[in-house]
C-alpha positions, 0 to 999 in steps of 0.5 A: 920194486913192486910191479907186475909188468915184467918188461917195465920192471926189467927196463927200470931195474937194469938202469937202477942196477947199472947205477949201483942200486940193489933191486928186489922184485915182487910181482904180486901185491899179496906178497909185498908186505912180507917181502918189505918186512924181510928186506927193509928197503930204503925205498919202495917203488909201488905200482898201484894196479897189482894182482893180489893186493893193490898198491894203495892197500899195501901203502896203507898197511905200510903206513899203519905198521911201526916198522915200515911207516918211515920207508920212503914210497914212490907210487907208479901209475899210468894215470895222471892226477886221478883219485888213486894218486890223490889217495896215495899222497893222502896215505903218505906216499912220498912221490909218484911217477908216471910210468909212460913219462919216466926217463930211465936215465933220470930215475936213479937221480930221482930216487937219490933225491927222494932218499936225500942222497946227493 
């Protein structure tokens, strides 16, 4: 979970952990790629606006890396279908979630759907 907003991360991770997900947090974009390489997650929830390195650059680096390119990625944004969301989808993001519109109780099911888990 690459997210610099600690309160938002806390809310989402609490819900995910309650549903049995293992959640690893990175708050600084510049640390994300190394953490992803070490953890090899099934899914990366990736904020677009981050300190250090933005989420679009992280996504591009992931998709250019043979070991990371098949990891599912869901972008997090506070903005609608703006150019960042369009670019993220063009770069290979699997989904995007509007932060202000996330229903926490539905987040685990949305992630399971992304992962192909019923």
